[in-house]
PANU-410845 format. One record per residue (C-alpha): residue number from 1; residue in three letters; x, y, z. Coordinates in nm, 3 decimals, m for minus. Example, Ala and Ser with C-alpha at 12.3 -4.5 7.8 and 13.67 -1.06 7.14 Angstrom:
[node 1 'ala' [1.230 m0.450 0.780]]
[node 2 'ser' [1.367 m0.106 0.714]]
END
This chain:
[node 1 'met' [m1.659 m2.423 m0.222]]
[node 2 'ile' [m1.519 m2.100 m0.103]]
[node 3 'ala' [m1.452 m1.820 m0.362]]
[node 4 'pro' [m1.065 m1.777 m0.395]]
[node 5 'pro' [m0.983 m1.414 m0.253]]
[node 6 'asn' [m0.968 m1.128 m0.509]]
[node 7 'glu' [m1.028 m1.367 m0.805]]
[node 8 'pro' [m1.221 m1.188 m1.084]]
[node 9 'val' [m1.580 m1.301 m1.138]]
[node 10 'leu' [m1.509 m1.329 m1.521]]
[node 11 'leu' [m1.208 m1.459 m1.675]]
[node 12 'arg' [m1.088 m1.435 m2.042]]
[node 13 'arg' [m0.843 m1.616 m2.238]]
[node 14 'asp' [m0.806 m1.607 m2.623]]
[node 15 'asp' [m0.725 m1.900 m2.844]]
[node 16 'gly' [m0.631 m1.734 m3.188]]
[node 17 'pro' [m0.930 m1.565 m3.312]]
[node 18 'ile' [m1.156 m1.720 m3.047]]
[node 19 'ala' [m1.218 m1.522 m2.716]]
[node 20 'ile' [m1.338 m1.743 m2.427]]
[node 21 'leu' [m1.530 m1.588 m2.139]]
[node 22 'thr' [m1.548 m1.782 m1.813]]
[node 23 'leu' [m1.807 m1.730 m1.557]]
[node 24 'asn' [m1.612 m1.760 m1.225]]
[node 25 'arg' [m1.848 m1.771 m0.925]]
[node 26 'pro' [m1.869 m2.154 m0.900]]
[node 27 'his' [m1.912 m2.125 m0.520]]
[node 28 'ala' [m2.247 m1.940 m0.606]]
[node 29 'met' [m2.351 m2.169 m0.902]]
[node 30 'asn' [m2.229 m1.890 m1.134]]
[node 31 'ala' [m2.525 m1.680 m1.036]]
[node 32 'leu' [m2.529 m1.335 m1.244]]
[node 33 'ser' [m2.451 m1.090 m0.962]]
[node 34 'gly' [m2.431 m0.738 m1.063]]
[node 35 'glu' [m2.048 m0.742 m1.055]]
[node 36 'leu' [m2.053 m1.037 m1.302]]
[node 37 'ile' [m2.327 m0.851 m1.531]]
[node 38 'asp' [m2.106 m0.551 m1.543]]
[node 39 'ala' [m1.795 m0.760 m1.622]]
[node 40 'leu' [m1.959 m0.927 m1.902]]
[node 41 'gln' [m2.086 m0.613 m2.041]]
[node 42 'ala' [m1.725 m0.455 m2.011]]
[node 43 'glu' [m1.584 m0.764 m2.204]]
[node 44 'phe' [m1.868 m0.725 m2.479]]
[node 45 'asp' [m1.797 m0.354 m2.521]]
[node 46 'lys' [m1.419 m0.429 m2.586]]
[node 47 'leu' [m1.505 m0.743 m2.815]]
[node 48 'gly' [m1.740 m0.506 m3.021]]
[node 49 'gln' [m1.425 m0.295 m3.122]]
[node 50 'asp' [m1.201 m0.597 m3.171]]
[node 51 'arg' [m1.184 m0.718 m3.536]]
[node 52 'thr' [m0.896 m0.966 m3.445]]
[node 53 'ile' [m1.162 m1.199 m3.257]]
[node 54 'arg' [m1.393 m1.378 m3.484]]
[node 55 'cys' [m1.610 m1.590 m3.245]]
[node 56 'val' [m1.682 m1.575 m2.862]]
[node 57 'ile' [m1.745 m1.867 m2.628]]
[node 58 'ile' [m1.919 m1.819 m2.300]]
[node 59 'glu' [m1.854 m2.093 m2.052]]
[node 60 'ala' [m1.861 m2.148 m1.670]]
[node 61 'lys' [m1.644 m2.287 m1.410]]
[node 62 'gly' [m1.748 m2.582 m1.209]]
[node 63 'asp' [m1.932 m2.898 m1.238]]
[node 64 'arg' [m2.256 m2.782 m1.075]]
[node 65 'ala' [m2.393 m2.507 m1.289]]
[node 66 'phe' [m2.348 m2.292 m1.588]]
[node 67 'ser' [m2.563 m2.034 m1.424]]
[node 68 'thr' [m2.852 m2.036 m1.183]]
[node 69 'gly' [m2.970 m1.695 m1.283]]
[node 70 'his' [m2.966 m1.378 m1.078]]
[node 71 'asp' [m2.802 m1.390 m0.726]]
[node 72 'leu' [m3.095 m1.408 m0.515]]
[node 73 'arg' [m2.892 m1.318 m0.200]]
[node 74 'glu' [m2.813 m0.994 m0.381]]
[node 75 'val' [m3.161 m0.940 m0.489]]
[node 76 'ser' [m3.308 m0.984 m0.156]]
[node 77 'ser' [m3.064 m0.737 m0.001]]
[node 78 'ser' [m3.290 m0.463 m0.085]]
[node 79 'gln' [m3.660 m0.426 m0.142]]
[node 80 'asp' [m3.625 m0.106 m0.344]]
[node 81 'tyr' [m3.771 m0.103 m0.676]]
[node 82 'ala' [m3.509 0.131 m0.798]]
[node 83 'phe' [m3.246 m0.120 m0.701]]
[node 84 'his' [m3.408 m0.401 m0.860]]
[node 85 'his' [m3.489 m0.203 m1.176]]
[node 86 'asp' [m3.132 m0.089 m1.221]]
[node 87 'leu' [m2.991 m0.453 m1.181]]
[node 88 'leu' [m3.247 m0.601 m1.428]]
[node 89 'thr' [m3.192 m0.307 m1.678]]
[node 90 'arg' [m2.824 m0.372 m1.657]]
[node 91 'cys' [m2.874 m0.746 m1.716]]
[node 92 'ser' [m3.116 m0.679 m2.020]]
[node 93 'ala' [m2.863 m0.432 m2.179]]
[node 94 'met' [m2.578 m0.695 m2.136]]
[node 95 'met' [m2.806 m0.964 m2.299]]
[node 96 'leu' [m2.884 m0.730 m2.596]]
[node 97 'thr' [m2.524 m0.653 m2.652]]
[node 98 'ile' [m2.464 m1.025 m2.735]]
[node 99 'asn' [m2.720 m0.975 m3.013]]
[node 100 'arg' [m2.542 m0.662 m3.136]]
[node 101 'leu' [m2.183 m0.803 m3.126]]
[node 102 'pro' [m2.015 m0.835 m3.474]]
[node 103 'gln' [m1.892 m1.190 m3.363]]
[node 104 'pro' [m2.132 m1.497 m3.322]]
[node 105 'val' [m2.146 m1.598 m2.949]]
[node 106 'ile' [m2.169 m1.969 m2.842]]
[node 107 'ala' [m2.272 m2.073 m2.512]]
[node 108 'lys' [m2.105 m2.377 m2.370]]
[node 109 'val' [m2.335 m2.544 m2.133]]
[node 110 'gln' [m2.183 m2.820 m1.901]]
[node 111 'ala' [m2.447 m2.840 m1.635]]
[node 112 'ile' [m2.791 m2.662 m1.523]]
[node 113 'ala' [m2.884 m2.323 m1.672]]
[node 114 'thr' [m3.191 m2.176 m1.494]]
[node 115 'ala' [m3.375 m1.859 m1.492]]
[node 116 'ala' [m3.142 m1.582 m1.608]]
[node 117 'gly' [m2.883 m1.839 m1.670]]
[node 118 'cys' [m3.120 m2.006 m1.922]]
[node 119 'gln' [m3.183 m1.651 m2.059]]
[node 120 'leu' [m2.807 m1.613 m2.113]]
[node 121 'val' [m2.808 m1.933 m2.307]]
[node 122 'ala' [m3.107 m1.813 m2.516]]
[node 123 'ala' [m2.956 m1.485 m2.576]]
[node 124 'cys' [m2.634 m1.624 m2.733]]
[node 125 'asp' [m2.635 m1.682 m3.094]]
[node 126 'leu' [m2.551 m2.047 m3.075]]
[node 127 'ala' [m2.533 m2.302 m2.796]]
[node 128 'val' [m2.345 m2.642 m2.744]]
[node 129 'ala' [m2.479 m2.840 m2.441]]
[node 130 'ala' [m2.331 m3.139 m2.276]]
[node 131 'ser' [m2.600 m3.424 m2.277]]
[node 132 'thr' [m2.615 m3.406 m1.909]]
[node 133 'ala' [m2.705 m3.031 m1.894]]
[node 134 'thr' [m3.050 m2.920 m1.810]]
[node 135 'phe' [m3.249 m2.612 m1.838]]
[node 136 'ala' [m3.538 m2.416 m1.653]]
[node 137 'thr' [m3.696 m2.101 m1.607]]
[node 138 'ser' [m3.773 m2.173 m1.239]]
[node 139 'gly' [m3.831 m1.833 m1.089]]
[node 140 'ile' [m4.203 m1.942 m1.041]]
[node 141 'asp' [m4.079 m2.189 m0.796]]
[node 142 'asn' [m3.965 m1.901 m0.588]]
[node 143 'gly' [m4.287 m1.699 m0.636]]
[node 144 'leu' [m4.156 m1.503 m0.930]]
[node 145 'phe' [m4.244 m1.535 m1.299]]
[node 146 'cys' [m3.924 m1.527 m1.507]]
[node 147 'gly' [m4.025 m1.202 m1.703]]
[node 148 'thr' [m3.697 m1.105 m1.850]]
[node 149 'pro' [m3.571 m1.446 m1.913]]
[node 150 'ser' [m3.915 m1.513 m2.101]]
[node 151 'val' [m3.798 m1.265 m2.375]]
[node 152 'ala' [m3.504 m1.455 m2.501]]
[node 153 'val' [m3.635 m1.807 m2.426]]
[node 154 'gly' [m3.980 m1.739 m2.589]]
[node 155 'arg' [m3.795 m1.616 m2.915]]
[node 156 'asn' [m3.593 m1.945 m2.917]]
[node 157 'val' [m3.857 m2.216 m2.842]]
[node 158 'gly' [m4.200 m2.045 m2.931]]
[node 159 'ala' [m4.484 m1.927 m2.714]]
[node 160 'lys' [m4.636 m2.263 m2.603]]
[node 161 'arg' [m4.314 m2.431 m2.512]]
[node 162 'ala' [m4.181 m2.120 m2.329]]
[node 163 'leu' [m4.496 m2.076 m2.122]]
[node 164 'asp' [m4.486 m2.458 m2.035]]
[node 165 'met' [m4.138 m2.395 m1.881]]
[node 166 'leu' [m4.223 m2.052 m1.748]]
[node 167 'leu' [m4.547 m2.161 m1.579]]
[node 168 'thr' [m4.431 m2.489 m1.413]]
[node 169 'gly' [m4.055 m2.417 m1.360]]
[node 170 'gln' [m4.005 m2.774 m1.474]]
[node 171 'ala' [m3.635 m2.843 m1.621]]
[node 172 'ile' [m3.588 m2.998 m1.962]]
[node 173 'asp' [m3.299 m3.197 m2.065]]
[node 174 'ala' [m3.038 m3.138 m2.328]]
[node 175 'gln' [m3.216 m3.333 m2.604]]
[node 176 'ala' [m3.555 m3.160 m2.530]]
[node 177 'ala' [m3.354 m2.814 m2.537]]
[node 178 'leu' [m3.212 m2.942 m2.881]]
[node 179 'arg' [m3.552 m3.038 m3.007]]
[node 180 'asp' [m3.718 m2.698 m2.896]]
[node 181 'gly' [m3.443 m2.481 m3.043]]
[node 182 'leu' [m3.283 m2.361 m2.726]]
[node 183 'val' [m2.948 m2.512 m2.802]]
[node 184 'ser' [m2.784 m2.587 m3.140]]
[node 185 'arg' [m2.590 m2.907 m3.047]]
[node 186 'val' [m2.568 m3.169 m2.780]]
[node 187 'val' [m2.246 m3.364 m2.728]]
[node 188 'pro' [m2.109 m3.606 m2.469]]
[node 189 'pro' [m1.978 m3.426 m2.159]]
[node 190 'asp' [m1.622 m3.548 m2.225]]
[node 191 'lys' [m1.624 m3.384 m2.572]]
[node 192 'leu' [m1.793 m3.050 m2.488]]
[node 193 'asp' [m1.456 m2.856 m2.472]]
[node 194 'ala' [m1.327 m2.990 m2.794]]
[node 195 'glu' [m1.650 m2.984 m2.993]]
[node 196 'thr' [m1.730 m2.619 m2.885]]
[node 197 'leu' [m1.384 m2.500 m2.982]]
[node 198 'ala' [m1.400 m2.678 m3.311]]
[node 199 'phe' [m1.752 m2.516 m3.386]]
[node 200 'ala' [m1.612 m2.167 m3.294]]
[node 201 'lys' [m1.301 m2.221 m3.515]]
[node 202 'gln' [m1.518 m2.344 m3.802]]
[node 203 'ile' [m1.708 m2.018 m3.769]]
[node 204 'ala' [m1.389 m1.810 m3.741]]
[node 205 'asp' [m1.248 m1.962 m4.065]]
[node 206 'gln' [m1.534 m1.819 m4.264]]
[node 207 'pro' [m1.521 m1.479 m4.447]]
[node 208 'pro' [m1.526 m1.230 m4.156]]
[node 209 'gln' [m1.725 m0.948 m4.316]]
[node 210 'gln' [m1.995 m1.196 m4.420]]
[node 211 'ile' [m2.028 m1.334 m4.076]]
[node 212 'thr' [m2.059 m0.990 m3.910]]
[node 213 'thr' [m2.305 m0.842 m4.167]]
[node 214 'gly' [m2.488 m1.189 m4.194]]
[node 215 'lys' [m2.548 m1.198 m3.823]]
[node 216 'ala' [m2.683 m0.841 m3.810]]
[node 217 'met' [m2.899 m0.895 m4.128]]
[node 218 'phe' [m3.038 m1.231 m3.975]]
[node 219 'tyr' [m3.164 m1.051 m3.654]]
[node 220 'his' [m3.297 m0.753 m3.844]]
[node 221 'his' [m3.525 m0.962 m4.081]]
[node 222 'met' [m3.637 m1.186 m3.791]]
[node 223 'gly' [m3.823 m0.863 m3.678]]
[node 224 'leu' [m4.005 m0.800 m4.035]]
[node 225 'asp' [m4.292 m0.968 m4.186]]
[node 226 'leu' [m4.242 m1.229 m4.454]]
[node 227 'pro' [m4.253 m0.995 m4.760]]
[node 228 'gln' [m4.029 m0.729 m4.585]]
[node 229 'ala' [m3.786 m0.979 m4.482]]
[node 230 'tyr' [m3.756 m1.125 m4.842]]
[node 231 'asn' [m3.710 m0.770 m4.972]]
[node 232 'tyr' [m3.440 m0.684 m4.713]]
[node 233 'ala' [m3.252 m1.024 m4.770]]
[node 234 'thr' [m3.268 m0.984 m5.138]]
[node 235 'lys' [m3.095 m0.638 m5.120]]
[node 236 'phe' [m2.863 m0.788 m4.865]]
[node 237 'met' [m2.746 m1.072 m5.103]]
[node 238 'ala' [m2.734 m0.869 m5.400]]
[node 239 'gly' [m2.494 m0.639 m5.224]]
[node 240 'ala' [m2.304 m0.931 m5.078]]
[node 241 'leu' [m2.250 m1.086 m5.419]]
[node 242 'gln' [m2.028 m0.765 m5.515]]
[node 243 'ser' [m1.800 m0.827 m5.234]]
[node 244 'glu' [m1.441 m0.952 m5.306]]
[node 245 'asp' [m1.476 m1.257 m5.084]]
[node 246 'ala' [m1.804 m1.362 m5.246]]
[node 247 'lys' [m1.649 m1.325 m5.589]]
[node 248 'ala' [m1.345 m1.522 m5.505]]
[node 249 'gly' [m1.538 m1.798 m5.323]]
[node 250 'ile' [m1.779 m1.842 m5.608]]
[node 251 'asp' [m1.485 m1.842 m5.869]]
[node 252 'ala' [m1.308 m2.104 m5.663]]
[node 253 'phe' [m1.611 m2.319 m5.662]]
[node 254 'val' [m1.701 m2.280 m6.019]]
[node 255 'asn' [m1.339 m2.339 m6.146]]
[node 256 'lys' [m1.242 m2.605 m5.892]]
[node 257 'lys' [m0.975 m2.384 m5.727]]
[node 258 'pro' [m0.860 m2.401 m5.352]]
[node 259 'lys' [m1.054 m2.226 m5.106]]
[node 260 'pro' [m0.944 m1.857 m5.119]]
[node 261 'glu' [m0.794 m1.647 m4.834]]
[node 262 'trp' [m1.065 m1.443 m4.716]]
[node 263 'thr' [m0.984 m1.054 m4.725]]
[node 264 'gly' [m1.281 m0.922 m4.527]]
[node 265 'arg' [m1.396 m0.710 m4.821]]
END
């Protein structure tokens, strides 16, 4: 498949409060070129300042791949350490930005996700996969241990499962990815679009300030030991209970009132 001339590597469309970013390099299996990495970073920077968007979906064009990771043609175009370090630094920064966005980010995985493509799935807060999707950290098959993918994948699936994938390069199917914690949900391929959008809209309908602060709170406490995490979460919840949305939501539950309109306060 030949890339359409001058077509951007990343597309965006909005469905109400949902931003949908589409990897648009189907001719290259949606490999994460430097241009695509930079385009994702630019959109994330915009989204970080946009309070009208409540949830983000990352999808990919084409039937063959969600993403096969770094563009090895680009990688092999230089043997210079500085070139490779810069490319990987930009990619790592982009992945970290997903974690820091105020909105939850959902990967919609229709096909194979390998190496840094699997890393992108793992870096997202949530992931919905078609039952036909597969996942691998297959750099080892090309003589390269998937170092940066191991950071996100290892934090999703745990050390032994991650090392199994990293040391063998063997692909796992969607059900194994669900079992191991790499994805959140698995759906039939013909329902992937509808189920992912419904998932995003369900999140977008929740109180926005609680979603934003809750996401940040979750990732912070995951880096603490257990007593510290409970102390931090206790303070968070005590503060959250003072919010207008929490007071209105609890009052509606206790007094059997209709669900309130969230104020974001």
